[in-house]
C-alpha positions as CSV (number, residue, x, y, z in Angstrom):
1,M,11.0,-10.3,32.4
2,H,7.7,-12.0,31.0
3,I,4.7,-10.1,30.2
4,S,1.4,-12.4,29.2
5,K,0.0,-11.8,25.5
6,G,-2.5,-10.6,26.9
7,K,-1.2,-7.5,29.0
8,G,1.7,-7.0,26.6
9,Q,-0.5,-6.1,23.5
10,W,-1.4,-2.5,24.8
11,I,2.1,-1.7,24.4
12,F,1.6,-2.1,20.4
13,N,-1.8,-0.9,20.3
14,E,-1.0,3.3,19.7
15,T,1.5,2.1,17.2
16,I,-0.7,-0.3,15.0
17,D,-3.4,2.2,15.7
18,R,-1.5,4.6,13.7
19,V,-0.5,2.2,10.8
20,I,-4.4,1.4,10.3
21,E,-5.3,5.1,10.1
22,R,-2.4,6.1,7.9
23,T,-3.6,2.7,5.7
24,Q,-7.0,3.8,5.7
25,L,-6.0,7.5,4.5
26,L,-4.0,6.0,1.8
27,L,-6.5,3.2,0.7
28,Y,-9.2,6.3,0.4
29,A,-6.7,8.6,-1.4
30,L,-5.9,5.5,-4.0
31,E,-9.3,4.2,-4.5
32,D,-8.4,0.8,-6.7
33,V,-6.5,-1.1,-4.3
34,D,-7.4,-4.4,-4.3
35,Y,-4.5,-5.8,-1.4
36,I,-2.1,-4.7,1.2
37,V,1.3,-6.5,1.6
38,L,2.7,-6.3,4.6
39,V,6.5,-5.9,4.6
40,G,9.5,-5.9,7.2
41,E,10.2,-7.2,10.8
42,F,7.2,-5.4,12.2
43,S,5.2,-7.4,9.6
44,E,5.8,-10.6,11.3
45,S,3.8,-9.6,14.3
46,K,1.0,-12.1,14.8
47,Y,-0.6,-9.3,16.9
48,L,-0.3,-6.6,14.0
49,Q,-1.4,-9.2,11.0
50,T,-4.6,-10.1,13.2
51,R,-5.4,-5.9,13.7
52,M,-4.8,-5.4,10.2
53,K,-6.9,-8.3,9.0
54,D,-9.9,-7.5,11.4
55,K,-10.0,-3.8,9.5
56,F,-9.0,-4.5,6.1
57,V,-10.7,-7.9,5.1
58,N,-9.3,-10.3,2.0
59,Q,-6.9,-7.3,1.5
60,I,-4.1,-8.2,3.7
61,L,-1.2,-10.6,2.5
62,T,0.9,-11.6,5.0
63,S,3.0,-14.7,4.3
64,L,5.7,-13.6,1.8
65,E,7.8,-16.8,2.6
66,Q,4.7,-19.2,0.7
67,N,5.3,-16.6,-2.3
68,Q,9.0,-16.7,-3.0
69,E,9.0,-13.9,-6.0
70,L,7.2,-11.3,-4.0
71,L,9.9,-11.8,-1.3
72,G,12.4,-11.6,-3.7
73,A,11.0,-8.2,-5.4
74,V,10.7,-6.7,-1.9
75,L,14.3,-7.6,-0.9
76,I,15.5,-6.2,-4.5
77,G,13.6,-3.4,-4.6
78,Q,15.0,-2.5,-0.8
79,S,18.4,-2.5,-2.4
80,A,19.3,0.5,-4.6
81,T,22.2,-0.7,-6.1
82,A,20.4,-3.9,-7.0
83,I,18.9,-2.5,-9.9
84,K,20.9,-0.6,-12.6
85,D,18.7,-0.9,-15.7
86,R,15.3,-2.0,-16.3
87,V,14.4,-2.8,-20.0
88,E,10.7,-4.2,-20.4
89,K,9.6,-6.0,-23.6
90,Y,6.4,-4.9,-23.2
91,T,5.0,-1.6,-21.8
92,Y,1.5,-0.5,-20.7
93,G,0.9,2.9,-20.0
94,I,-2.3,4.6,-18.2
95,A,-3.6,7.9,-18.4
96,I,-4.4,10.2,-15.5
97,V,-6.4,13.3,-16.0
98,N,-7.7,15.5,-13.2
99,H,-11.1,17.1,-13.3
100,F,-10.7,20.9,-15.2
101,K,-10.8,23.8,-12.3
102,P,-11.7,27.2,-14.0
103,G,-9.1,29.3,-13.1
104,I,-6.7,26.7,-12.0
105,H,-6.6,25.2,-15.6
106,S,-5.8,26.8,-18.7
107,E,-8.9,27.0,-21.4
108,N,-6.8,25.0,-23.6
109,K,-6.4,22.0,-21.3
110,R,-10.4,21.9,-21.1
111,F,-12.0,18.7,-22.9
112,Q,-15.0,16.2,-22.3
113,I,-15.0,12.5,-22.3
114,D,-18.5,11.0,-22.3
115,G,-20.3,14.5,-21.1
116,H,-17.7,14.8,-18.1
117,E,-15.1,17.9,-18.3
C-alpha cells in the first residue's frame, strides 16, 4: 500500500499536536530552556522535526549523528546498568528557593533577597 506524504501526514497530526502541547507546558514550567533535543526513533520523522521547528524556532536540535558526544550520552543514559558511579573533578551547585507563603511555610524559613521574600 502506498500513501502519499501529503495524505499520510494526517495520521501523525494528533500525536504531534500532543507532543507540541506537552513541550509547551514543560517550557512554561521550566522557563530557562535554551534547546530541545529530539531523541528516539520518532524524532527521526522529518514531519515531526518540521512541526517542532515551526513551533519552537531556533530551539530544536535534531541531528545527533553530527554530535557523537551527545548521541553517546543519550545512548548510555538509556542503559541503567551502564553507569555504576559518577565522580566529578569539579561540581557546580545552584540554589532554588520557593516564594514564602504564610500559613504554609514556617516563619523561621522567611528571608529576603533584594527586597523580595
